[in-house]
C-alpha positions as CSV (number, residue, x, y, z in Angstrom):
1,M,3.5,-46.0,9.5
2,T,5.0,-42.8,7.9
3,I,7.2,-43.2,4.8
4,Q,10.3,-42.5,7.0
5,Q,9.2,-45.2,9.5
6,I,8.7,-47.7,6.6
7,L,12.2,-46.8,5.3
8,K,13.7,-47.4,8.7
9,H,11.7,-50.5,9.5
10,Y,12.4,-52.4,6.2
11,W,15.6,-50.8,4.8
12,K,17.3,-49.7,8.0
13,H,18.0,-46.3,6.5
14,E,17.5,-43.0,8.4
15,T,17.1,-40.8,5.3
16,F,16.1,-41.0,1.7
17,R,18.5,-40.6,-1.2
18,P,18.2,-37.4,-3.3
19,L,14.7,-37.1,-5.0
20,Q,13.3,-40.3,-3.5
21,Q,11.1,-38.6,-1.0
22,E,9.8,-36.1,-3.5
23,I,8.9,-38.9,-5.9
24,I,7.2,-41.0,-3.2
25,E,5.2,-37.9,-2.0
26,S,4.1,-37.2,-5.6
27,V,2.8,-40.9,-5.9
28,L,1.0,-40.7,-2.6
29,E,-0.7,-37.6,-3.8
30,G,-2.1,-39.7,-6.6
31,R,-0.1,-38.0,-9.4
32,D,1.3,-39.8,-12.4
33,T,5.1,-39.5,-12.1
34,L,8.1,-40.1,-14.3
35,A,11.3,-40.6,-12.3
36,L,14.7,-40.5,-13.9
37,L,17.3,-41.8,-11.5
38,P,20.8,-43.0,-12.4
39,T,21.7,-46.6,-12.3
40,G,22.0,-47.6,-8.6
41,G,20.0,-44.5,-7.6
42,G,17.5,-46.5,-5.6
43,K,14.5,-46.7,-8.0
44,S,12.8,-49.7,-6.4
45,V,12.4,-47.8,-3.1
46,C,10.4,-45.1,-5.0
47,Y,7.5,-47.6,-5.6
48,Q,8.0,-50.0,-2.7
49,V,7.7,-47.4,0.1
50,P,4.4,-45.8,-1.2
51,A,2.9,-49.2,-2.0
52,L,3.6,-50.3,1.6
53,A,2.1,-47.0,2.9
54,K,-1.2,-47.8,1.2
55,E,-3.7,-50.6,1.4
56,G,-3.7,-52.9,-1.6
57,I,-1.3,-54.4,-4.1
58,C,1.3,-52.7,-6.3
59,L,1.7,-54.0,-9.9
60,V,5.3,-53.8,-11.1
61,I,5.9,-54.2,-14.9
62,S,9.5,-55.1,-15.7
63,P,11.2,-56.8,-18.7
64,L,14.1,-58.1,-16.6
65,I,13.1,-61.5,-15.3
66,A,16.3,-62.0,-13.3
67,L,15.8,-58.6,-11.6
68,M,12.2,-59.5,-10.8
69,K,13.4,-62.7,-9.1
70,D,15.9,-60.7,-7.1
71,Q,13.3,-58.1,-6.1
72,V,10.8,-60.8,-5.0
73,D,13.5,-62.6,-3.0
74,N,14.6,-59.3,-1.5
75,L,11.1,-58.3,-0.4
76,K,10.3,-61.8,1.0
77,S,13.6,-61.6,3.1
78,K,12.1,-58.4,4.6
79,G,8.9,-60.2,5.5
80,I,6.9,-58.6,2.6
81,D,4.7,-60.9,0.5
82,A,5.6,-60.6,-3.2
83,M,5.4,-62.8,-6.3
84,S,6.1,-62.7,-10.0
85,I,4.4,-64.0,-13.1
86,V,6.7,-64.4,-16.1
87,S,6.7,-66.2,-19.4
88,G,7.4,-69.9,-19.1
89,M,5.0,-70.4,-16.2
90,G,2.1,-72.9,-16.8
91,K,-1.6,-71.7,-16.9
92,R,-2.5,-73.4,-13.6
93,E,0.6,-71.9,-11.9
94,V,-0.5,-68.4,-13.2
95,D,-4.0,-69.0,-12.0
96,I,-3.0,-69.8,-8.5
97,A,-0.7,-66.8,-8.3
98,L,-3.4,-64.5,-9.5
99,D,-5.8,-65.9,-6.9
100,N,-3.3,-65.1,-4.2
101,C,-3.1,-61.5,-5.4
102,I,-6.9,-61.1,-5.3
103,Y,-7.7,-62.9,-2.0
104,G,-4.3,-63.2,-0.2
105,P,-1.9,-60.7,1.5
106,V,0.3,-60.2,-1.5
107,K,1.7,-56.6,-1.6
108,F,3.7,-56.7,-4.9
109,L,3.0,-58.5,-8.2
110,Y,5.8,-58.4,-10.7
111,L,4.7,-59.0,-14.3
112,S,6.6,-59.2,-17.6
113,P,4.9,-56.9,-20.1
114,E,3.8,-59.7,-22.5
115,R,1.7,-61.1,-19.6
116,L,-0.6,-58.1,-20.0
117,Q,-1.6,-59.4,-23.4
118,S,-3.3,-62.4,-21.7
119,E,-7.0,-62.0,-21.3
120,L,-6.8,-64.2,-18.1
121,V,-4.3,-61.9,-16.5
122,R,-6.2,-58.7,-17.4
123,E,-9.5,-60.1,-16.2
124,R,-8.1,-61.1,-12.8
125,I,-6.2,-57.7,-12.4
126,K,-9.7,-56.1,-12.6
127,Y,-10.6,-57.7,-9.3
128,M,-7.4,-56.7,-7.4
129,K,-7.2,-53.8,-5.0
130,V,-4.4,-52.0,-6.9
131,N,-2.8,-49.1,-5.2
132,L,0.0,-48.3,-7.7
133,I,1.2,-49.3,-11.2
134,A,5.0,-49.1,-11.3
135,V,6.7,-49.3,-14.8
136,D,10.4,-50.2,-14.5
137,E,12.7,-49.6,-17.5
138,A,10.0,-47.2,-18.8
139,H,12.1,-46.2,-21.8
140,C,11.1,-49.6,-23.3
141,I,7.7,-48.1,-24.1
142,S,9.1,-45.5,-26.6
143,Q,9.7,-46.3,-30.2
144,W,12.4,-43.6,-30.0
145,G,14.2,-45.5,-27.2
146,Y,17.2,-47.7,-27.7
147,D,15.4,-50.8,-26.3
148,F,11.8,-50.5,-27.5
149,R,9.6,-53.5,-26.4
150,P,6.2,-53.6,-28.2
151,P,4.4,-55.4,-25.3
152,Y,5.0,-52.3,-23.2
153,L,2.3,-50.5,-25.3
154,H,-0.3,-52.7,-23.4
155,I,0.5,-51.2,-20.0
156,A,-1.9,-48.4,-20.8
157,D,-4.7,-51.0,-20.8
158,L,-4.3,-51.2,-17.0
159,R,-5.5,-47.6,-16.8
160,E,-8.8,-48.6,-18.1
161,L,-9.1,-51.3,-15.5
162,H,-8.0,-49.0,-12.6
163,P,-8.5,-45.4,-13.9
164,K,-7.9,-43.8,-10.5
165,V,-4.6,-45.6,-9.7
166,P,-1.4,-43.5,-10.3
167,V,1.4,-44.7,-12.6
168,L,5.0,-44.4,-11.6
169,A,7.4,-44.7,-14.6
170,L,11.1,-45.3,-13.8
171,T,14.2,-45.3,-15.9
172,A,17.9,-44.5,-15.7
173,T,18.2,-43.1,-19.3
174,A,15.9,-41.1,-21.5
175,T,16.4,-38.4,-24.2
176,V,14.0,-35.5,-24.4
177,D,11.9,-37.3,-27.1
178,V,11.7,-40.4,-25.0
179,K,10.6,-38.6,-21.9
180,G,7.7,-37.0,-23.8
181,D,6.8,-40.4,-25.4
182,I,6.7,-42.3,-22.1
183,Q,4.2,-39.8,-20.6
184,Q,2.0,-39.8,-23.7
185,K,2.0,-43.7,-24.1
186,L,1.2,-44.2,-20.4
187,Q,-1.6,-41.6,-20.6
188,F,-0.3,-39.2,-17.9
189,K,-3.0,-36.9,-16.8
190,T,-0.5,-34.0,-16.4
191,P,3.3,-33.9,-17.2
192,N,5.3,-34.6,-14.0
193,I,9.0,-35.4,-14.2
194,F,11.6,-35.8,-11.4
195,Q,15.1,-35.9,-12.8
196,Q,18.6,-35.9,-11.4
197,S,21.3,-34.6,-13.6
198,F,23.0,-37.3,-15.7
199,E,26.3,-35.8,-14.7
200,R,28.7,-38.2,-12.9
201,R,31.6,-36.0,-11.7
202,N,33.6,-38.7,-10.1
203,I,33.8,-40.8,-13.4
204,S,36.6,-40.0,-15.8
205,Y,35.3,-41.0,-19.3
206,L,38.2,-42.0,-21.5
207,V,38.3,-43.0,-25.2
208,Q,41.5,-44.7,-26.1
209,H,42.3,-45.1,-29.8
210,E,44.0,-48.4,-29.8
211,E,45.0,-51.1,-32.3
212,N,46.4,-53.5,-29.6
213,K,43.4,-53.6,-27.3
214,L,44.6,-56.6,-25.3
215,R,47.8,-54.9,-24.2
216,K,45.9,-51.7,-23.4
217,M,43.4,-53.5,-21.2
218,L,46.2,-55.1,-19.3
219,D,47.8,-51.7,-18.7
220,I,44.5,-50.2,-17.4
221,V,43.8,-53.1,-15.0
222,R,47.4,-53.0,-13.7
223,G,47.2,-49.2,-13.3
224,V,43.9,-48.9,-11.5
225,K,43.4,-50.5,-8.1
226,G,40.2,-52.2,-7.2
227,T,37.5,-54.3,-9.0
228,G,36.2,-53.7,-12.4
229,I,34.1,-55.0,-15.4
230,V,35.3,-55.6,-18.9
231,Y,32.5,-55.7,-21.4
232,V,32.8,-57.7,-24.6
233,R,30.4,-58.7,-27.4
234,S,30.4,-62.5,-27.4
235,R,30.2,-65.3,-24.9
236,K,33.3,-66.9,-26.4
237,E,35.3,-63.7,-25.8
238,T,34.3,-63.6,-22.1
239,V,36.0,-67.0,-21.6
240,E,39.1,-66.2,-23.6
241,L,39.7,-62.8,-22.1
242,A,39.2,-64.0,-18.5
243,R,41.8,-66.6,-19.2
244,Y,44.1,-63.9,-20.6
245,F,43.9,-61.8,-17.4
246,T,44.4,-64.9,-15.3
247,D,47.5,-65.9,-17.3
248,H,48.9,-62.4,-16.5
249,G,48.4,-62.8,-12.7
250,M,45.0,-61.3,-12.1
251,T,41.9,-62.9,-10.5
252,A,39.4,-62.8,-13.3
253,D,36.2,-64.6,-14.2
254,Y,33.6,-64.6,-17.0
255,Y,29.8,-64.1,-17.2
256,H,27.2,-64.4,-19.9
257,A,23.5,-65.3,-20.2
258,G,24.3,-68.9,-21.3
259,L,25.4,-69.9,-17.8
260,T,23.0,-71.6,-15.3
261,G,21.3,-69.5,-12.7
262,D,23.3,-71.0,-9.8
263,L,26.6,-70.5,-11.6
264,R,25.8,-66.9,-12.4
265,S,24.9,-66.2,-8.8
266,A,28.1,-67.9,-7.5
267,K,30.2,-65.8,-10.0
268,Q,28.4,-62.6,-9.0
269,E,29.0,-63.3,-5.3
270,Q,32.7,-63.9,-5.8
271,W,33.1,-60.6,-7.6
272,K,30.9,-58.6,-5.2
273,S,32.9,-59.9,-2.3
274,N,36.2,-58.9,-4.1
275,H,37.5,-62.5,-4.4
276,T,37.3,-62.0,-8.2
277,R,38.9,-58.7,-9.3
278,V,37.9,-58.5,-13.0
279,M,34.6,-59.7,-14.4
280,V,34.7,-60.2,-18.2
281,A,31.1,-60.1,-19.4
282,T,28.5,-59.6,-22.1
283,N,25.9,-56.9,-21.4
284,A,23.9,-59.6,-19.5
285,F,26.0,-58.6,-16.5
286,G,25.2,-55.7,-14.3
287,M,21.4,-55.3,-14.1
288,G,20.4,-55.2,-10.5
289,I,24.0,-55.7,-9.3
290,D,24.5,-53.1,-6.6
291,K,28.3,-52.9,-6.0
292,A,29.3,-49.4,-5.0
293,D,33.1,-49.7,-5.2
294,V,33.6,-50.6,-8.9
295,R,36.7,-48.6,-9.9
296,F,36.7,-49.2,-13.7
297,V,34.5,-50.3,-16.5
298,I,36.2,-51.1,-19.8
299,H,34.4,-51.5,-23.1
300,K,36.5,-53.6,-25.5
301,D,34.0,-52.9,-28.3
302,I,31.8,-50.0,-29.0
303,P,28.2,-50.4,-27.7
304,E,25.1,-49.8,-29.9
305,S,23.9,-46.6,-28.3
306,L,24.9,-43.9,-25.9
307,E,22.0,-45.0,-23.6
308,A,23.5,-48.5,-23.3
309,Y,27.0,-47.0,-22.8
310,Y,26.0,-44.6,-20.1
311,Q,24.2,-47.3,-18.2
312,E,27.1,-49.8,-18.4
313,A,29.8,-47.2,-17.7
314,G,27.7,-45.9,-14.8
315,R,28.1,-49.2,-12.9
316,S,31.5,-47.7,-11.8
317,G,32.0,-45.3,-8.9
318,R,28.6,-45.5,-7.3
319,D,30.4,-44.8,-4.0
320,E,31.2,-41.3,-5.4
321,Q,34.9,-42.1,-5.3
322,K,37.2,-41.7,-8.4
323,A,36.4,-44.2,-11.1
324,Y,37.2,-44.8,-14.8
325,A,35.0,-45.6,-17.8
326,V,37.3,-46.6,-20.7
327,L,36.1,-47.2,-24.3
328,L,38.7,-48.8,-26.6
329,Y,38.1,-47.7,-30.2
330,N,39.7,-47.8,-33.6
331,E,38.6,-47.3,-37.2
332,A,37.9,-51.1,-37.6
333,D,35.2,-50.6,-35.0
334,R,33.3,-48.1,-37.2
335,I,33.4,-50.6,-40.2
336,K,32.2,-53.4,-37.9
337,Q,29.3,-51.3,-36.6
338,E,28.2,-50.3,-40.1
339,K,28.3,-54.0,-41.2
340,K,26.4,-55.0,-38.1
341,F,23.8,-52.3,-38.8
342,E,23.1,-53.9,-42.2
343,A,23.0,-57.4,-40.8
344,S,20.6,-56.3,-38.0
345,F,17.7,-55.6,-40.4
346,P,16.4,-58.8,-42.1
347,S,14.0,-58.2,-45.1
348,L,10.3,-58.7,-44.6
349,D,10.5,-62.0,-46.5
350,E,13.3,-63.1,-44.1
351,I,11.1,-62.3,-41.1
352,K,8.3,-64.4,-42.5
353,Q,10.7,-67.2,-43.2
354,V,11.9,-67.2,-39.5
355,Y,8.2,-67.3,-38.4
356,H,7.5,-70.3,-40.7
357,Y,10.7,-72.2,-39.7
358,L,10.0,-71.6,-36.0
359,A,6.5,-73.2,-36.2
360,N,8.1,-76.2,-38.0
361,Y,10.8,-76.4,-35.3
362,Y,8.0,-76.7,-32.6
363,Q,5.9,-78.9,-34.9
364,L,2.9,-76.4,-34.6
365,A,0.0,-77.0,-37.0
366,Y,-1.8,-74.0,-38.6
367,G,-4.3,-72.6,-36.1
368,A,-2.5,-74.0,-33.1
369,G,-0.1,-72.6,-30.5
370,E,-1.9,-69.6,-28.9
371,G,-0.7,-69.0,-25.3
372,L,2.0,-71.8,-25.5
373,S,5.6,-71.1,-24.4
374,F,8.6,-73.0,-25.7
375,D,12.3,-73.0,-24.8
376,L,14.4,-71.8,-27.8
377,D,17.9,-73.1,-28.4
378,L,18.9,-70.3,-30.8
379,A,22.1,-72.0,-31.9
380,D,20.4,-75.3,-32.7
381,F,17.5,-73.5,-34.5
382,C,19.8,-71.4,-36.7
383,S,22.0,-74.4,-37.5
384,R,19.0,-76.6,-38.4
385,F,17.5,-74.0,-40.8
386,K,20.9,-72.4,-41.9
387,L,20.0,-68.9,-40.5
388,D,22.1,-66.0,-39.4
389,A,21.8,-65.7,-35.6
390,L,21.8,-61.8,-35.5
391,K,19.2,-61.5,-38.3
392,T,17.1,-64.2,-36.6
393,L,17.2,-62.4,-33.2
394,N,16.0,-59.2,-34.9
395,A,13.3,-61.1,-36.9
396,L,11.9,-62.3,-33.6
397,K,11.8,-58.7,-32.3
398,F,9.9,-57.6,-35.4
399,L,7.4,-60.5,-34.9
400,E,7.0,-59.4,-31.3
401,Q,6.1,-55.9,-32.6
402,G,3.4,-57.5,-34.7
403,E,2.2,-59.3,-31.6
404,Y,2.5,-62.7,-33.1
405,L,4.8,-63.9,-30.4
406,S,6.9,-62.6,-27.5
407,F,10.5,-63.4,-27.1
408,N,12.6,-63.3,-23.9
409,E,16.3,-63.6,-24.5
410,S,17.0,-65.5,-21.2
411,V,14.4,-66.7,-18.7
412,F,15.6,-68.4,-15.5
413,L,12.8,-70.3,-13.7
414,P,13.7,-72.5,-10.8
415,S,12.3,-76.0,-10.5
416,R,8.9,-76.0,-8.8
417,F,6.0,-78.4,-7.9
418,R,2.5,-78.5,-6.5
419,F,0.4,-81.4,-5.3
420,E,-2.6,-81.9,-7.6
421,V,-4.5,-84.2,-5.2
422,Y,-5.8,-83.5,-1.7
423,N,-4.2,-84.8,1.5
424,D,-6.5,-87.9,1.8
425,E,-6.0,-88.9,-1.9
426,L,-2.2,-88.6,-1.4
427,Y,-2.4,-90.7,1.7
428,N,-4.4,-93.4,-0.2
429,F,-1.7,-93.3,-3.0
430,Q,1.1,-93.9,-0.4
431,I,-0.7,-96.9,1.1
432,Q,-1.4,-98.4,-2.3
433,N,2.1,-97.7,-3.6
434,A,4.4,-98.4,-0.6
435,A,7.6,-97.9,-2.7
436,W,6.7,-94.2,-3.2
437,D,6.0,-93.6,0.5
438,P,9.5,-92.5,1.7
439,F,10.0,-90.2,-1.3
440,I,6.6,-88.5,-0.8
441,K,7.2,-88.2,3.0
442,T,10.5,-86.4,2.3
443,L,8.7,-84.0,-0.1
444,L,6.0,-83.3,2.5
445,R,8.6,-82.7,5.3
446,S,10.9,-80.5,3.1
447,Y,8.4,-78.2,1.3
448,G,5.4,-76.7,3.1
449,G,2.5,-75.1,1.3
450,A,2.7,-77.4,-1.8
451,F,-1.0,-78.3,-1.7
452,D,-2.0,-74.6,-2.2
453,N,0.9,-73.1,-4.2
454,Y,3.8,-74.0,-6.5
455,V,6.8,-74.4,-4.3
456,R,10.5,-74.0,-5.4
457,L,12.6,-77.1,-5.0
458,R,16.2,-78.0,-5.6
459,E,16.7,-81.5,-7.0
460,F,20.2,-81.6,-5.4
461,D,18.8,-81.0,-1.9
462,L,16.1,-83.6,-2.4
463,A,18.7,-86.1,-3.7
464,R,20.7,-85.6,-0.5
465,R,17.7,-86.2,1.7
466,T,16.5,-89.3,-0.1
467,N,19.9,-90.8,-0.8
468,L,19.1,-90.9,-4.5
469,S,21.0,-89.3,-7.5
470,V,19.8,-86.0,-8.9
471,Q,18.7,-87.9,-12.1
472,Q,16.7,-90.4,-10.0
473,V,15.0,-87.5,-8.2
474,T,14.1,-85.8,-11.5
475,D,12.8,-89.1,-12.9
476,A,10.7,-89.7,-9.8
477,L,9.1,-86.2,-10.0
478,L,8.4,-86.7,-13.7
479,Q,6.7,-90.1,-13.0
480,L,4.5,-88.5,-10.2
481,H,3.7,-85.7,-12.7
482,Q,2.6,-88.2,-15.3
483,A,0.5,-90.0,-12.6
484,A,-1.2,-86.6,-11.9
485,I,-0.2,-86.8,-8.2
486,L,1.7,-83.5,-8.6
487,S,2.6,-80.9,-11.2
488,Y,6.4,-80.6,-11.7
489,H,8.2,-77.9,-13.8
490,P,12.0,-78.5,-14.1
491,Q,14.4,-75.6,-14.0
492,T,14.9,-73.7,-17.2
493,D,17.4,-71.1,-18.2
494,K,16.9,-70.7,-21.9
495,P,15.4,-68.0,-24.1
496,Q,11.7,-68.4,-24.4
497,V,9.2,-67.9,-27.2
498,T,5.5,-67.5,-26.3
499,Y,2.9,-67.6,-29.1
500,L,0.4,-64.7,-28.6
501,K,-1.7,-65.8,-31.6
502,E,-2.3,-69.2,-33.3
503,R,0.1,-70.1,-36.1
504,L,-0.9,-68.2,-39.3
505,T,-0.3,-68.9,-43.0
506,A,2.2,-66.7,-44.7
507,G,-0.7,-64.7,-46.4
508,H,-2.2,-63.8,-43.0
509,L,1.2,-62.6,-41.5
510,L,1.0,-58.8,-41.9
511,L,4.1,-56.8,-41.1
512,D,4.2,-53.0,-40.8
513,K,6.8,-51.7,-43.3
514,Q,6.5,-48.2,-42.0
515,Y,7.4,-49.4,-38.5
516,F,10.3,-51.4,-39.9
517,D,11.7,-48.4,-41.7
518,Q,11.3,-46.2,-38.6
519,R,13.2,-48.7,-36.4
520,K,16.0,-48.8,-38.9
521,A,16.2,-45.0,-38.9
522,V,16.3,-44.8,-35.0
523,Y,19.0,-47.5,-34.9
524,Q,21.1,-45.7,-37.4
525,Q,20.7,-42.4,-35.5
526,K,21.8,-44.0,-32.3
527,M,24.7,-45.8,-33.9
528,E,26.0,-42.5,-35.4
529,A,25.7,-40.7,-32.0
530,M,27.8,-43.5,-30.4
531,L,30.4,-43.3,-33.2
532,A,30.5,-39.5,-32.9
533,Y,31.1,-39.8,-29.1
534,A,34.1,-42.0,-29.8
535,S,35.7,-39.9,-32.5
536,Q,34.9,-36.3,-31.7
537,Q,37.4,-34.2,-29.7
538,Q,34.9,-32.6,-27.3
539,C,34.5,-33.2,-23.5
540,R,33.1,-36.7,-23.2
541,S,30.8,-35.7,-20.3
542,Q,29.5,-32.7,-22.2
543,Q,28.7,-35.0,-25.2
544,L,26.8,-37.5,-23.0
545,L,24.8,-34.7,-21.1
546,A,23.9,-32.9,-24.4
547,Y,22.6,-36.2,-25.8
548,F,20.3,-36.5,-22.7
549,G,19.1,-32.9,-23.1
550,E,21.5,-31.1,-20.7
551,I,22.8,-28.6,-23.2
552,N,25.0,-26.1,-21.3
553,A,26.9,-28.5,-19.0
554,P,30.4,-27.4,-17.9
555,K,33.5,-29.4,-19.0
556,C,34.3,-32.2,-16.7
557,G,38.1,-31.6,-16.6
558,V,38.9,-35.3,-16.1
559,C,38.0,-37.0,-19.5
560,D,40.7,-37.7,-22.1
561,V,39.8,-34.7,-24.1
562,C,39.9,-32.3,-21.1
563,L,43.2,-33.8,-19.9
564,Q,44.7,-33.4,-23.4
565,E,43.5,-29.7,-23.5
566,K,45.1,-29.2,-20.0
567,R,48.4,-30.7,-21.2
568,Q,48.4,-28.5,-24.4
569,K,47.6,-25.4,-22.3
570,N,50.4,-26.3,-19.9
571,A,52.8,-26.9,-22.7
572,V,52.0,-23.5,-24.3
573,Q,52.5,-21.8,-20.9
574,L,55.8,-23.6,-20.3
575,N,57.0,-22.6,-23.8
576,E,56.2,-18.9,-23.1
577,M,58.1,-19.0,-19.8
578,I,61.2,-20.6,-21.4
579,T,61.0,-18.0,-24.2
580,E,60.9,-15.1,-21.7
581,E,63.9,-16.6,-19.8
582,I,66.0,-17.1,-23.0
583,I,65.4,-13.5,-24.3
584,E,66.2,-12.1,-20.8
585,L,69.5,-14.1,-20.6
586,L,70.6,-13.3,-24.1
587,N,69.8,-9.6,-23.7
588,A,72.3,-9.6,-20.8
589,A,75.1,-11.4,-22.8
590,P,75.7,-13.9,-25.7
591,L,75.9,-17.5,-24.5
592,N,76.9,-20.8,-26.0
593,L,74.3,-23.6,-26.1
594,E,75.6,-25.4,-23.0
595,Q,75.6,-22.2,-21.0
596,L,72.1,-21.2,-22.2
597,I,70.5,-24.6,-21.5
598,T,72.0,-25.0,-18.0
599,S,71.1,-21.4,-17.0
600,L,67.4,-21.9,-17.7
601,K,65.1,-22.6,-14.7
602,H,61.9,-23.8,-16.4
603,G,61.3,-27.1,-18.3
604,Q,63.5,-30.1,-19.0
605,K,66.4,-30.3,-21.4
606,P,64.3,-31.6,-24.4
607,E,61.7,-28.8,-23.9
608,R,64.4,-26.1,-23.6
609,L,66.1,-27.3,-26.8
610,K,62.7,-27.3,-28.6
611,V,62.1,-23.6,-27.7
612,V,65.7,-22.6,-28.8
613,R,65.1,-24.2,-32.2
614,M,61.7,-22.5,-32.5
615,L,63.2,-19.1,-31.6
616,L,65.9,-19.6,-34.2
617,D,63.4,-20.6,-36.9
618,S,61.3,-17.5,-36.2
619,G,64.4,-15.2,-36.2
620,R,63.8,-14.0,-32.6
621,I,67.3,-15.1,-31.7
622,K,70.4,-15.6,-33.9
623,T,73.7,-17.6,-33.7
624,S,77.2,-17.0,-34.8
625,G,77.8,-20.8,-34.9
626,E,79.3,-20.7,-31.4
627,K,77.2,-18.3,-29.4
628,F,73.6,-17.3,-29.3
629,Y,72.5,-13.6,-29.2
630,V,69.4,-11.5,-29.7
């Protein structure tokens, strides 16, 4: 099939979006390619179409586990074989998945970047017939980027395993420095960038300097028709603000990473189908959510970088219709940001302390732990060891850079199981343990393929089919797991820590101070750029575009700065017209104030009186106390 036929067959589209075809052709010619497409610009099609056009498997590296899951489900719904390997999966589970990629018909393997640090994974990738390496969120590879992820630096190792396979790097945001860094770190043979302008003409970027942010948000939501997103900093605020909107007669809901996967999906669907008008959320909301008709995005608090702001604000107006991106800002925000900056950088001793406490938390002995994954209840961990949550999060990120562990802030893995015995052994077990027979028969009838692969299951569905409670189903599966009849992994939706090396003593924990200082400088630079955007009186669109390297962009004409300039210009023109009228009338004959004001054709009464006072002050007209004259 041609790439057009593939697009029509699987996506039901007649034509590609701007730049998609050029990117796909570049990849099919075997060229390393960097594609910068705006949020919602159809990045996944750029690697999925060429991978389907060629024999073999496409490796997709992505840090967004929820997005990987959505992509795999999406491809499977189109009849395309795809799977993902993420942190939290057991060794046996990973082993089976990799076997399927080598010997089976799998077309797409999604990997979290830390998985590339596993010798097992690298060794097995060597035997796969790889046709393309796609790197999503490619800005994460750059130390100059706003979201640097150290495990991304290992992607280049894949080039040694498959030197002739092209790399396609994809991102929605990258500054000039980051674009160069991505290509260098991924060892591009020649520079090759496809980039759409970052300009979004239909979005009106507004910065509102407000003390009473609650009232202002209410005014905006009442004044703009359609659905929208309100971004806040904390989970607690999502709940409180959603209730505030509801109390004022709006359909609102809240969303954050602490909700279960099912609840998150349900809330997303209600919002996407316009049953919920306002979604109040942390920045966990939005990745991979393709809703074209979002009319407004409000930021109650200032984000940490212009990259993050551009991505989040850019979730509005993807249908090219008029949309609003509103940032609420006051001087207290600047002070908060500066304090947060200081709190974001634990000392090297504090980082070592977090590492030591973490091992105690998991009861890991020195020399143990390599390759093991653990759920992390961050609130419980910080409470037990009296640690600051923000500093602890950042300490984990620095430990990740040193490749001592990897940390995923939220990993959703559904419940899954696989039979560990063959058919005849299972049959013998059922005969010898008659009480288990109905339960095992229901498992066999409900879930096919469980002798070869791990299969997803829903305890609720199984409870309904077996007339047991969900707790009884979970207990039964755990008992069969302990009896080695099957392998059962219950659903998890918590942050995960994976130890990349065995636990070391404090003396062997070496942290790079130069890297630490560099990250601090990058963070400060990005914070200052964000604060400048909020406080400078320059076209907001021009500021954003200049930050991303588009230096001579025209004014947008629709941001708060441009609109204020228009109002001022109009006011000056109106003053000039009223002035000309007054001089002309008084040249003809002296008039009293009432006669003068009512004879004027331009402006309203307050504007006319203002010009009369101004002309008197400047001496261009005079008054006898009763009449005005020139």
